[in-house]
N, C-alpha and C positions, 0 to 999 in steps of 0.2 A: 826110154824106159820109164814106167810109171813110178811115182814117188809118193811115199807116205810122209806128210808133214805133221809134226807134233808141236804144238805151241804150249809152253808152260808159263809159270808165273814169274820167272826170273827176268834177267836182262834180255830184251828182245834183240838188241843190236841195232846197227845203223842200216841194215839192208832192207830189201823189200821181199815180200812173199807173194808171188803171182802164180798160184796153182793152175795147172791145165785141167781140162775136163776129166781126164783119166786119173788124176791124182786124188789122194785121200787126205783131208785135213781134219785132224783131231785136236780140239782145244781142251787142255787139261786144267780144270779148276780155274785159277786166276788167269790162265792163258785166254780164257773167254774175253776178259776185259781188253787184252792186247788186240785180239781179232776185231772186236767191236770198234775200238779206237781207230784201227787202220782200215776198216772196211774189208776184212779178209773173209772170204766164204768159209763156212764151217760145215762139214758133213756130219760131225759127231761132237758132242760136248760130254766130257767124262770127268769124274772126280768125286771126292767126298765134300768138296766145296767149303772146306775150312778156310782156305785163303780168300776165296771170293766173298764168302759171307752170305750168299743167297743162292737160290736155285735158279739157273738161267732160264729164260724163255726161249726155247729152241725146240723144233719138232723132234730132234734126236738127242735125248739126254740119257746117259747111263750114270746113275747115281751109285757110287761105290761106298762100301762101308769103311769107316776110318780104321777099323781093326782088320788089316789085311796084310799079306806078305809082300805084295807088289806096291810100289809107289804108284801114284796116278800116271806118271810118265811110263813106268814099267808096264802097267796094264795097257796103255795105249800102244806101246811097241808090240806086245803080244797080240792085240786086236788087229793091228795092221798086218802082222805076219800071218795071222789066221785067214785074213782076206786075200792073201797072195802077194803082198808087197814085200820086196826084198831090199829096196833102197829107201833110207830114212833120213830126214833132215829134222833136227830138233832145234827149235827156237825157244828162248826163255828157260833153258835148262841149266844155266850157270848164273853167277852174280848174286845169288841169294845165300842160303845156308850152304856152307862148304860141304856138309854131309850129303846134300842133294846133288851137288855138282859131282862128287865122287861116285854116288850111286848111278848117275847118268853116264859117267865114263865106263862103269861096269856094264851098263846096257850096251854101249858101243862095242865093248869087248865080246859080249855074248853074241851080238849080231855077226861080228867077224868070225867067231868060232863056228857059227852055223852057216857060213857062206854068204851072209848078207853084207850090206855096207851101210854105214851111218856116219853122219857128221853132226856135231852140235855147234851151233852158231851163237856167239854171245856178243857183248859190247866190246868191240876191238879185238876179238879173239875167236878162234875156232878150235875144235877138238876132233880128232879122227883116230880110229884104231885100225891097224892093218895086221894081217896074220899070214905068214908064208906068201907074201905077194909084193908087188911093186906099185908105187903111186908116182905119177909125174905131175909137174907143175909148169905152167907156161912162163915165158919170160916176163909177163906182166905182173907176176906175183911179187908182192913187197912185204917187208917186215921181218920179224924174227921167226925162226922155226926151231922148236925144241923136240927132241926125240927121246923117249924113255922106254925102258924095258918093262913090260907088264907081267912077265913071268920070271922064273929063276934065271933063265938065259935066253938071249936072242942071238942066233948065230948067222954069219954071212950078211952082216948089215953094211949097206952101201949108202953113202950120201954123196951125190955127184951134182955138180953145177951150182953148189952153194958156196958161201965164203970159205967154209972149212970142209974138207973132204974126209970121208971115211971109206975104207976099202976092206971088205971081207972082215969086218970087226966083230967082236963079241961084246954085247952089252949085257949087264946084269942089273938086277933091281937095287943093288946096294950102292952103285956109283953112277952119278948123273953126267956122264961124259958127253952126252948129246944135247946139253942145255944151251940155248941162245946161239944157235947158228943163224945165218942170215941169207935171205934171197938177194941175188946180185944182178938182176936184170937179164938173166939168161935162163933157158929151159933147164930144169933140174929134176932130180928124181931121188926117192928114198925107197930102198927095198930091203927085205929080210928073207933069207933062205929058209930059216926055221925059227919060229918064235912069234911073239906078239909085241907090237910097238904102239905106244901112244904118241901121236903127233899133235903138237899144240902150236898154232900159228898166232902171232900177236903183232899188232900194228906198231910201227916205230913211235 
């Protein structure tokens, strides 16, 4: 399935970005510097360029006004959606201002609400939002996994194959019962029958 990659100005992380021909890569503001440093192909560069400090030399630049309702990353998500992409990976969306990290988590929640999928990759961490669905992890997954309720209630929550199990649990936004679970070298899954969950993976 084709993927829209969005690169922001925050922590890029330790991974690599190798887009396929059918994928879309949007560099947002300071994300342009990340792409240039790593030799990543960019299909579009967008932003008000307050972080970068100059207008990039690229054949496809969308210069956004600083006074806008969307963040640069939010605009990029909407642009990717308009072009028909439903799977998104955001690099450089965390590790800077905490307000922008939270804004990007809300973008992931919006994608889940619309039937799309998104993951945000940071330095030693990743963020994902699921809604009324299940996500599985291979036995090779390592590190901590925290699960938080993003609405008033999340019902029918299961965590299986992890160090600590949950079965048909109810999570609320007031109590972080799902913090700091661990992958244990076996296939695992997290599911929610009704509600929205934020999943955060962190390296040991």
